[in-house]
C-alpha positions as CSV (number, residue, x, y, z in Angstrom):
1,M,149.5,67.9,157.0
2,M,151.3,70.9,155.9
3,S,152.9,71.4,159.6
4,G,154.0,67.8,159.0
5,C,155.4,67.4,156.1
6,F,157.3,70.5,157.4
7,D,158.6,69.6,160.2
8,L,159.4,66.3,158.2
9,V,161.6,67.7,156.5
10,Y,163.3,70.8,158.7
11,K,164.4,67.7,160.9
12,R,166.3,65.8,158.0
13,A,167.8,69.5,157.3
14,F,169.2,69.9,160.2
15,A,170.8,66.8,160.7
16,L,173.1,67.8,158.0
17,S,173.6,71.4,159.6
18,S,177.3,70.6,160.9
19,G,178.2,73.7,162.6
20,I,176.0,76.2,159.9
21,R,173.8,78.2,161.6
22,K,170.3,77.9,162.6
23,L,169.1,81.1,160.5
24,R,170.8,80.0,157.5
25,L,169.0,76.3,157.8
26,F,166.6,77.7,158.5
27,R,165.8,79.5,155.1
28,F,167.3,76.1,153.3
29,A,164.2,73.9,155.2
30,V,161.7,76.3,154.0
31,R,163.1,76.2,150.7
32,F,163.2,72.2,150.5
33,A,159.8,72.0,152.5
34,G,158.4,74.3,149.8
35,A,159.7,71.6,146.5
36,W,158.5,68.3,148.7
37,M,155.6,69.8,149.2
38,L,154.9,70.5,145.4
39,L,156.1,66.9,144.7
40,V,153.7,65.3,148.0
41,P,150.3,65.6,145.3
42,S,151.8,65.2,142.1
43,V,151.3,62.4,139.6
44,P,153.3,64.6,136.9
45,A,152.3,62.9,133.6
46,S,150.7,66.2,133.5
47,G,153.6,68.2,133.2
48,T,157.4,69.2,134.6
49,L,157.2,69.9,138.5
50,P,156.9,73.1,139.4
51,S,160.1,75.6,140.2
52,L,160.7,77.2,143.0
53,P,160.9,80.5,143.1
54,P,164.6,81.4,142.7
55,V,166.8,83.7,144.7
56,E,168.0,86.1,142.9
57,E,171.9,85.6,142.5
58,G,174.5,88.4,143.9
59,K,171.5,90.3,145.5
60,G,171.2,90.9,149.4
61,P,172.7,89.2,152.2
62,S,170.3,85.6,151.8
63,F,172.0,85.0,148.5
64,F,175.3,84.7,150.0
65,L,174.2,82.8,153.6
66,F,172.2,80.5,150.9
67,R,175.3,80.0,148.4
68,R,177.3,79.2,151.4
69,M,174.8,77.0,153.3
70,A,174.7,74.6,149.5
71,D,178.1,74.6,148.9
72,S,178.6,73.0,152.6
73,V,176.2,70.9,152.0
74,M,177.6,69.8,148.1
75,A,180.7,69.3,150.4
76,S,178.7,66.8,151.8
77,A,177.9,65.4,149.3
78,R,181.1,64.8,147.6
79,Q,181.9,62.7,150.7
80,G,178.8,60.5,150.1
81,N,176.4,61.8,152.7
82,A,172.9,60.4,151.3
83,R,171.2,62.9,152.5
84,A,173.3,65.6,151.2
85,Q,173.6,63.8,147.7
86,F,169.5,64.4,147.9
87,L,169.5,68.1,148.7
88,T,172.3,68.7,146.1
89,G,170.0,66.9,144.0
90,V,167.2,69.1,144.7
91,C,169.6,72.5,144.3
92,Y,170.3,71.8,140.7
93,Y,167.0,70.5,139.8
94,T,165.1,73.9,141.0
95,G,168.4,76.4,140.8
96,E,168.8,77.4,144.2
97,G,172.1,78.1,145.3
98,V,173.6,77.0,141.8
99,G,172.5,76.9,137.8
100,K,169.7,74.9,137.2
101,D,170.7,71.9,135.6
102,L,168.3,68.7,135.3
103,K,171.3,66.1,133.8
104,E,173.5,67.5,136.8
105,A,170.5,67.0,139.5
106,F,169.8,63.6,137.8
107,Q,173.5,62.1,138.6
108,W,173.1,63.8,142.5
109,F,169.5,61.8,142.7
110,S,170.9,58.7,141.3
111,R,173.8,58.7,144.0
112,A,171.5,59.0,147.0
113,A,169.3,56.5,145.4
114,Q,171.3,53.5,145.2
115,Q,172.5,53.9,148.8
116,G,168.4,54.0,149.4
117,D,167.1,56.9,149.7
118,P,163.6,57.1,148.7
119,E,162.9,60.8,147.9
120,S,165.9,60.3,145.4
121,Q,164.1,57.6,144.2
122,F,161.3,59.3,144.2
123,Y,162.7,62.0,142.0
124,L,164.5,59.3,139.9
125,G,160.6,58.0,139.0
126,V,159.8,62.1,138.6
127,M,162.5,62.6,136.1
128,H,162.6,59.6,134.2
129,E,158.2,60.2,134.0
130,C,158.6,63.8,132.6
131,G,161.9,63.0,130.7
132,E,163.4,65.6,133.1
133,G,167.6,66.0,132.5
134,V,166.7,62.0,131.2
135,E,165.3,59.8,128.1
136,Q,161.7,59.8,129.3
137,D,160.7,56.7,129.9
138,A,157.5,55.1,131.8
139,K,159.0,51.5,133.0
140,K,162.0,52.9,134.6
141,A,160.0,55.7,136.4
142,F,157.7,53.3,138.0
143,E,160.6,50.9,138.7
144,W,162.2,53.9,140.8
145,Y,158.4,55.4,141.9
146,L,158.2,51.3,143.1
147,L,161.6,51.2,145.2
148,A,160.9,54.5,147.1
149,A,157.0,53.2,147.7
150,G,158.8,49.9,149.4
151,Q,160.5,52.3,152.1
152,E,156.9,53.6,153.0
153,Y,157.5,57.2,150.7
154,A,154.0,58.1,150.3
155,P,154.6,60.7,147.3
156,A,156.0,57.0,145.6
157,Q,152.5,54.7,147.4
158,H,150.7,56.8,145.4
159,N,151.9,57.4,142.6
160,V,152.7,53.3,142.2
161,G,149.5,53.2,142.8
162,N,147.8,55.9,139.9
163,F,150.6,53.8,137.7
164,Y,148.7,50.8,138.5
165,Y,145.3,52.3,138.3
166,K,146.2,53.8,134.8
167,G,148.3,50.5,133.8
168,V,151.5,53.4,132.7
169,G,154.6,51.8,133.2
170,T,153.4,48.1,134.1
171,E,150.6,46.5,133.1
172,K,146.7,47.7,134.8
173,D,146.1,46.4,138.0
174,L,143.7,47.8,140.0
175,K,143.6,45.8,142.8
176,K,147.4,46.4,142.8
177,A,146.7,49.9,142.4
178,V,144.1,50.3,145.6
179,K,146.7,48.9,148.1
180,W,149.2,51.4,147.2
181,L,147.1,53.9,147.4
182,T,145.8,52.8,150.3
183,L,148.8,52.7,151.5
184,A,149.0,56.5,150.9
185,A,145.4,57.4,151.9
186,M,146.5,56.1,155.3
187,R,149.4,58.8,154.9
188,G,147.4,61.2,154.6
189,I,147.9,61.7,151.0
190,P,144.8,64.1,149.7
191,Q,145.4,62.8,145.7
192,S,145.4,59.1,147.1
193,Q,142.7,59.4,148.9
194,N,140.3,60.4,146.7
195,L,141.5,58.4,144.1
196,L,140.6,55.4,146.8
197,G,137.1,57.2,146.9
198,L,137.0,56.9,143.3
199,C,137.4,53.0,143.2
200,C,135.4,52.6,146.1
201,T,132.8,54.7,144.0
202,E,132.9,52.9,140.9
203,G,133.8,49.1,141.9
204,L,137.4,49.4,140.8
205,G,139.5,46.8,142.4
206,M,137.2,46.2,144.5
207,E,133.3,45.9,145.8
208,Q,131.6,49.0,145.0
209,D,130.9,50.5,149.0
210,F,129.8,54.2,148.6
211,K,130.0,54.6,152.2
212,E,133.7,53.9,152.1
213,A,133.6,56.5,149.3
214,S,132.2,58.6,151.3
215,R,134.7,58.6,153.9
216,W,138.3,58.6,151.8
217,Y,136.4,62.1,149.8
218,T,135.9,63.9,153.0
219,L,139.1,63.1,154.5
220,S,141.0,64.4,151.5
221,A,137.8,67.3,150.9
222,Q,139.0,68.7,154.4
223,Q,142.4,69.1,153.3
224,G,141.4,71.3,150.5
225,L,141.3,68.9,147.5
226,A,139.0,70.9,145.2
227,D,138.5,66.9,142.8
228,A,137.6,65.8,146.5
229,Q,135.2,68.3,147.3
230,N,133.2,67.6,144.1
231,N,133.5,64.0,144.6
232,L,131.7,64.5,147.8
233,G,129.1,66.9,146.9
234,I,128.4,64.6,144.7
235,L,127.2,61.9,147.0
236,Y,125.4,63.9,149.3
237,E,123.7,65.2,145.7
238,R,122.5,61.7,145.2
239,G,122.3,60.4,148.7
240,L,124.6,57.8,147.6
241,G,126.4,56.3,150.8
242,V,125.6,59.2,152.9
243,P,122.4,60.6,153.6
244,Q,120.5,63.0,150.8
245,D,121.7,66.4,151.6
246,F,121.4,69.5,149.0
247,K,122.5,72.0,151.9
248,E,125.5,69.5,152.1
249,A,126.1,69.1,148.4
250,F,125.7,72.6,148.3
251,K,128.7,73.8,150.5
252,W,131.1,70.8,149.1
253,F,130.6,72.2,145.7
254,S,131.0,76.0,146.9
255,A,134.7,74.8,148.5
256,A,136.1,73.4,145.1
257,A,134.1,76.2,143.1
258,R,135.7,78.6,145.0
259,Q,139.1,76.9,143.6
260,G,138.3,77.5,140.3
261,Y,137.3,73.7,139.7
262,F,135.0,73.5,136.7
263,A,133.0,70.2,137.4
264,A,132.2,72.0,140.7
265,Q,131.3,75.1,139.3
266,N,128.4,72.9,137.1
267,N,127.7,71.0,139.7
268,L,126.7,74.0,142.0
269,G,124.8,76.1,139.1
270,T,122.9,72.7,138.8
271,L,121.8,73.2,142.2
272,Y,121.2,77.1,141.7
273,D,119.5,76.2,138.4
274,R,116.6,73.4,140.3
275,G,116.7,75.0,143.6
276,L,118.2,72.2,145.6
277,G,119.7,72.8,148.7
278,V,119.8,76.8,147.8
279,R,116.9,79.0,146.6
280,Q,116.3,78.7,143.1
281,D,118.3,81.6,141.4
282,W,118.5,80.5,137.5
283,K,120.8,84.3,137.1
284,K,123.5,82.8,139.6
285,A,123.4,79.2,137.8
286,F,123.6,81.0,134.6
287,E,127.0,82.6,136.0
288,L,128.4,79.5,137.4
289,Y,127.8,77.5,134.3
290,S,129.3,80.4,132.3
291,L,132.2,80.2,134.2
292,A,132.5,76.4,133.6
293,A,131.9,76.8,130.1
294,A,134.2,79.0,130.0
295,Q,137.2,76.5,131.1
296,G,136.2,74.6,127.7
297,Y,134.0,71.9,130.2
298,G,131.1,70.4,127.9
299,M,128.6,69.8,130.5
300,A,128.7,73.4,131.2
301,Q,128.5,74.3,127.9
302,S,125.4,71.7,127.5
303,N,124.1,73.2,130.7
304,L,124.5,76.8,129.8
305,G,123.2,76.2,126.4
306,K,119.8,75.0,127.6
307,M,119.1,78.1,129.5
308,Y,119.8,80.0,126.1
309,E,117.3,77.3,124.6
310,T,114.4,77.3,127.4
311,G,115.5,81.5,128.1
312,R,116.2,80.9,132.3
313,G,118.1,82.9,133.3
314,V,119.3,84.7,130.1
315,R,117.5,85.9,126.8
316,Q,116.0,83.0,124.9
317,D,118.9,83.3,121.8
318,L,118.6,79.2,120.0
319,K,121.5,80.1,118.0
320,K,123.8,80.5,120.6
321,A,122.1,77.9,122.3
322,F,123.3,75.3,119.3
323,D,126.7,77.3,119.5
324,L,126.9,75.8,122.9
325,Y,125.4,72.1,122.4
326,L,127.5,71.8,119.6
327,S,131.0,72.9,121.3
328,A,130.1,70.5,124.1
329,A,129.4,68.0,121.2
330,Q,132.5,67.9,119.4
331,Q,134.4,67.7,122.9
332,G,132.2,63.9,122.8
333,E,130.0,65.3,125.5
334,A,127.2,62.6,125.5
335,D,124.4,65.4,126.5
336,G,125.8,68.0,123.9
337,Q,125.5,65.3,121.3
338,N,122.1,64.5,122.4
339,N,120.8,68.1,122.5
340,V,122.4,68.5,119.0
341,G,120.5,66.0,117.3
342,V,117.3,67.4,119.2
343,M,117.9,71.3,117.6
344,Y,118.2,69.2,114.3
345,E,115.6,67.1,114.5
346,R,113.0,70.3,115.6
347,G,114.7,73.1,113.5
348,M,116.1,74.9,116.4
349,G,118.3,77.9,116.1
350,I,119.2,75.3,112.8
351,P,117.6,74.2,109.9
352,Q,115.8,71.0,110.1
353,N,118.4,68.7,109.2
354,L,117.0,64.7,110.5
355,K,120.0,63.1,109.0
356,E,122.3,65.3,111.1
357,A,119.8,64.7,114.0
358,F,120.0,60.9,113.3
359,K,124.1,61.2,113.4
360,W,124.7,63.3,116.9
361,F,122.1,60.9,118.2
362,S,123.6,58.1,117.4
363,A,126.9,59.3,118.7
364,A,125.3,60.1,122.0
365,A,123.9,56.4,121.7
366,R,127.0,54.7,121.3
367,Q,128.4,56.1,124.7
368,E,124.9,54.8,126.4
369,N,123.3,58.4,126.9
370,A,119.9,57.1,127.4
371,W,118.2,60.0,126.1
372,A,119.7,60.0,122.4
373,Q,119.2,55.8,122.8
374,N,115.6,56.8,123.2
375,N,115.5,59.5,120.3
376,L,117.2,57.1,118.3
377,G,114.3,54.6,118.9
378,A,111.7,57.3,118.0
379,M,113.4,57.9,114.6
380,Y,113.9,54.5,113.3
381,Y,109.9,53.9,114.8
382,Y,108.5,56.7,113.1
383,G,111.5,56.3,109.9
384,R,113.0,60.3,110.3
385,G,116.3,60.3,109.1
386,V,116.1,56.5,108.4
387,P,114.4,53.6,107.1
388,Q,111.5,52.9,108.9
389,D,112.4,49.6,111.6
390,P,110.2,49.1,114.5
391,K,112.5,45.9,115.4
392,E,115.6,48.8,115.7
393,A,113.2,51.3,117.4
394,F,112.8,48.4,119.8
395,Q,116.4,47.6,120.9
396,W,117.4,51.1,121.2
397,F,114.1,51.7,123.5
398,S,115.1,48.7,125.2
399,L,118.8,50.2,125.9
400,S,117.5,53.0,127.1
401,A,114.6,51.7,129.4
402,A,117.5,49.5,131.0
403,Q,119.0,52.9,132.1
404,G,115.5,54.0,133.5
405,N,114.7,56.5,130.8
406,S,110.8,56.5,131.7
407,S,110.0,57.9,128.1
408,A,111.9,55.2,127.0
409,Q,109.7,52.6,128.8
410,K,106.7,53.9,128.1
411,N,107.3,53.8,124.3
412,L,108.8,50.0,125.1
413,G,105.9,49.6,126.4
414,L,103.5,50.5,123.4
415,L,105.6,48.4,121.1
416,Y,104.7,45.7,123.1
417,E,101.0,46.5,123.0
418,Y,101.0,47.0,119.5
419,G,103.3,44.1,118.5
420,Q,105.0,46.4,116.8
421,G,109.2,45.1,116.7
422,A,108.7,42.2,118.9
423,E,105.4,40.0,119.6
424,K,102.8,41.2,121.1
425,D,102.5,41.0,125.5
426,L,100.1,43.2,127.0
427,K,102.0,41.5,130.5
428,E,105.0,43.2,129.3
429,A,103.5,46.1,128.5
430,F,101.9,46.4,131.5
431,Q,105.7,46.0,133.1
432,W,106.7,48.8,131.5
433,F,104.0,51.2,131.9
434,S,104.4,50.6,135.7
435,L,108.0,51.4,135.5
436,A,107.3,54.4,133.4
437,A,104.1,55.7,135.6
438,V,106.1,55.2,139.0
439,Q,108.7,57.6,137.4
440,G,105.8,60.2,136.8
441,E,105.5,59.4,132.7
442,N,102.9,60.9,132.1
443,D,101.5,59.0,129.4
444,A,102.7,56.0,130.8
445,R,99.9,56.5,134.0
446,Y,97.7,57.4,131.4
447,R,98.3,54.1,129.4
448,L,98.3,52.0,132.8
449,G,94.9,53.1,133.8
450,L,93.7,51.8,130.2
451,L,95.2,48.8,130.9
452,Y,93.5,48.4,134.4
453,E,90.3,49.6,133.2
454,N,89.8,47.2,130.0
455,G,91.8,44.2,132.2
456,K,94.6,44.3,129.8
457,G,97.6,42.6,130.4
458,V,96.4,42.5,134.5
459,D,92.9,41.3,136.0
460,K,90.7,44.6,135.5
461,D,91.0,47.0,138.1
462,V,88.1,50.5,137.6
463,K,90.2,52.0,140.9
464,E,93.5,51.4,140.4
465,A,92.4,52.9,136.6
466,C,91.1,56.1,138.3
467,K,93.9,56.1,140.3
468,W,96.5,56.1,137.6
469,Y,93.9,58.2,135.4
470,A,94.2,61.3,138.0
471,L,97.3,61.3,138.4
472,A,98.4,62.0,134.7
473,A,94.6,64.4,134.5
474,E,96.3,66.1,137.0
475,Q,99.4,67.0,135.5
476,G,97.5,68.3,132.4
477,H,97.2,65.0,130.4
478,P,93.7,65.6,128.1
479,A,93.1,61.8,127.6
480,A,93.1,61.3,131.2
481,Q,91.2,64.2,132.0
482,N,88.4,62.7,129.1
483,N,88.3,59.1,130.9
484,L,88.8,59.9,134.5
485,G,85.4,62.5,133.4
486,T,83.7,59.5,132.2
487,M,84.6,57.5,134.9
488,Y,83.1,60.0,137.3
489,E,80.2,60.4,135.2
490,A,79.5,56.4,134.6
491,G,80.6,56.0,138.4
492,D,82.4,53.4,137.5
493,G,85.5,53.2,140.3
494,V,84.6,56.2,141.8
495,Q,81.2,57.6,143.4
496,K,79.3,59.3,140.5
497,D,79.1,63.1,140.5
498,L,78.2,64.7,137.4
499,K,79.9,68.2,138.3
500,E,83.5,66.2,138.6
501,A,82.8,65.0,135.4
502,C,81.8,68.4,133.5
503,K,85.2,69.9,135.4
504,W,87.7,67.3,133.6
505,Y,85.8,66.9,130.3
506,A,86.3,70.9,130.3
507,L,89.9,71.1,131.2
508,A,90.5,68.7,128.5
509,A,88.1,70.3,126.2
510,E,90.3,72.8,126.5
511,Q,93.3,71.6,125.4
512,G,91.3,70.6,121.9
513,Y,90.5,66.9,123.1
514,A,87.9,65.9,120.5
515,A,86.2,63.0,122.8
516,A,85.9,65.6,125.4
517,Q,84.8,68.5,123.5
518,D,81.7,65.9,122.0
519,N,81.4,64.5,126.3
520,L,81.3,68.0,127.4
521,G,78.5,68.9,124.5
522,T,76.4,66.0,125.8
523,M,76.5,67.3,129.4
524,Y,75.5,71.0,128.3
525,E,73.2,69.4,125.8
526,G,71.4,67.4,128.8
527,G,71.8,69.8,131.8
528,Q,73.9,67.3,133.6
529,G,76.2,68.2,136.1
530,V,76.4,72.2,134.6
531,E,73.4,74.5,133.9
532,K,71.6,73.1,130.1
533,D,72.7,75.6,127.0
534,L,72.6,74.4,124.1
535,K,74.3,77.3,122.5
536,E,77.3,76.0,124.5
537,A,76.4,72.6,123.6
538,F,76.8,73.3,120.2
539,K,79.7,75.1,120.2
540,W,81.6,72.2,121.7
541,Y,79.8,69.5,119.3
542,L,81.3,71.7,116.4
543,A,84.6,72.5,118.1
544,S,84.8,68.3,118.1
545,A,83.4,67.6,114.1
546,R,85.7,69.5,112.6
547,Q,88.6,67.3,114.1
548,G,87.1,64.2,112.7
549,N,85.0,63.0,116.1
550,S,82.3,61.2,114.2
551,N,79.8,61.1,117.0
552,A,80.0,64.8,117.7
553,Q,79.3,65.4,113.8
554,Y,76.1,63.1,114.8
555,H,75.5,65.2,117.6
556,L,75.8,68.6,115.5
557,A,74.3,67.2,112.0
558,R,71.1,66.6,114.8
559,M,71.3,70.5,116.2
560,Y,71.0,71.0,112.8
561,L,68.1,69.3,112.1
562,K,66.2,70.3,115.2
563,G,67.2,74.0,115.5
564,A,68.7,73.1,118.9
565,G,71.4,75.9,119.9
566,V,71.6,77.0,115.8
567,E,69.5,77.9,113.4
568,Q,67.6,74.9,111.8
569,D,69.6,74.1,109.1
570,Y,68.9,70.6,107.3
571,R,71.7,71.2,104.0
572,E,73.9,71.2,107.4
573,A,72.2,68.2,108.6
574,V,72.8,66.2,105.8
575,K,76.8,67.2,105.7
576,W,77.0,66.6,109.5
577,Y,75.3,63.3,109.0
578,G,77.0,62.3,105.7
579,K,80.7,63.1,107.5
580,A,79.2,60.7,110.8
581,A,77.3,57.5,108.1
582,E,80.7,57.2,106.2
583,Q,82.7,56.9,109.4
584,N,79.7,54.5,110.2
585,V,77.6,55.5,113.4
586,P,74.7,53.8,112.6
587,A,72.6,56.6,114.1
588,A,74.4,59.3,111.5
589,Q,73.5,56.7,108.7
590,F,69.6,56.0,109.6
591,G,69.3,59.5,110.2
592,L,71.1,60.6,106.7
593,G,68.6,57.9,105.2
594,L,65.8,59.2,106.1
595,L,66.7,62.9,104.5
596,Y,66.9,61.6,101.3
597,L,63.7,59.6,101.4
598,T,61.9,62.6,102.5
599,G,64.1,65.0,100.3
600,N,65.1,67.5,103.4
601,G,68.4,69.5,102.8
602,T,68.7,67.3,99.2
603,E,67.0,66.0,96.7
604,Q,64.8,63.2,97.3
605,D,66.4,59.8,96.6
606,E,64.5,56.8,97.4
607,A,67.4,54.6,96.7
608,E,69.7,55.8,98.5
609,G,67.8,56.6,101.5
610,R,67.4,52.8,101.3
611,K,71.2,52.1,101.1
612,W,72.2,54.3,104.2
613,I,69.4,53.0,106.1
614,A,70.7,49.4,105.2
615,K,74.0,50.1,106.1
616,A,72.5,51.0,109.6
617,A,70.5,48.1,110.1
618,E,73.1,45.8,109.0
619,Q,75.1,47.4,112.4
620,G,71.9,46.0,114.5
621,L,70.2,49.7,114.6
622,E,66.7,48.1,115.5
623,E,64.9,51.9,113.9
624,A,66.6,50.9,110.9
625,R,65.2,47.1,110.6
626,D,62.2,48.4,111.6
627,M,61.8,51.4,108.8
628,L,63.1,49.0,106.0
629,K,60.2,46.5,106.9
630,L,58.0,49.5,106.6
631,L,58.9,50.6,103.5
632,D,59.0,46.5,101.7
633,D,55.6,46.8,103.1
634,L,54.4,50.2,101.9
635,F,56.2,49.8,98.3
636,P,56.1,46.2,97.6
637,K,56.3,46.9,94.1
638,Q,59.5,49.2,94.1
639,N,61.3,47.1,96.7
640,G,60.8,43.5,94.2
641,E,61.8,46.2,90.8
642,D,65.2,46.3,93.4
């Protein structure tokens, strides 16, 4: 590309030599070749064009050679030669051989442009766009660019396409933008190739086509354009239009990062952070995030904040994490806004402030950040920082779930399952749990197992239930571990295996899951799948009972009553029977009634005893019914008085 551009300008300059020695011409051509190359990639809305290094006036023979050449060109320009007028304009524009004078440059470009010189037309577009030597006027800039573009001048074609793309100096028209960008891209303009790739990626002015995007990004990236190298890396990272290839993504992110491109530094950091395409290296990720963050890149600041929050690659510092998140958030970076919300919600690195959390979640949610939408839904569901509103929660969970957020999909499934914020619909619940579960959302896997086990929203299938319980259990979900244990204990959906049941009960019990602690206690008490150990049984019953598990409270009362695994203690038996009886465990109600009748562990109280036995009988406990009949037979008078 560079050699081609140089040859083009060199030949044009040579045609104007008129007896000037080739040595002088070569220096002049080199200068103008540099100027032309500087103009090619720019759409100078971001600022003025860079000037060339000046020839220091009065010093060395090169100045006098250059000045003589410039004088010759200017003489030709005054005679009406369009190319000489263009080169004279360049002299005044850059200050080469003459004093820099933008107004004079504008005049010479205008004369050449009126004769149809495309490069002069392009320069006039630049000067109108940037307000150099003339009042800034995007509309006139567009008109001059269009004239030059019509003569197949590639840099002008790029700028026309860019103006249509942005709606600058003309109405926004993405189809026309694609047309002009394609013409420039086919002539090798790397910025056009990159922007055309973006149109293909986003489906702007054309059908979305990732394969075509990869082709244009590649052409641009091979010319060294950092933005295109980064964009190509993204396609390889995500497998869009090309086979997913993290090593190839690493290659292109690295190329752009070496040029100091902040977005690529951030993206390269994520590969090191996650160990994708390269060996995981948190320190290297930290360095790259830091480089990009120092340039004010919000996404990198957010990623760097996450490293400080988690202590990956750097000592944990929640205050520093919060400050980085806030800096990103204040730039409007959605992930940063969401993370600030999380820090405020949890009181991490900053005092807890639910209203501030709600504010930042809302800001990110408005930008369609899926995690923020989910978090905002949770605020509405629980009434944290805002009045409780299940319907509003449903709306935000729905928006997040539609973007594929697995946590929101699970939450939406829960609302459908329990009819909160929406009509109860177990089939819808099943659908949302399924979507979340296949993404690896662990609680959704567990809940999907529940639906399969109980035949809710789907045909009952205990084997499928076991499958989902197992997936969740292997990732440490305590309720799933407990349920998987019950399946192995009963032989439901899986071959009966008491040792395997004990294994899963133990894993859940160690996490403090009360139901599993009670189940593990029964296995130790009965010597099922494990060696019988009443002390161990007592230990697990006690742990579960203290969490309010009614079955464990009943089992614990029995242990105290019998002196099994613990010293016999009727008072403790009364205490734990009482707790279980209050939770309507019929066997506990019956046992408590018997203790009141006998006066063991408490004062004898026939009325209280009858009351609890009657409650057990009402729940269908045959032993309680038989006992009431016996009491009526033995004590007819007392019963009649009652």
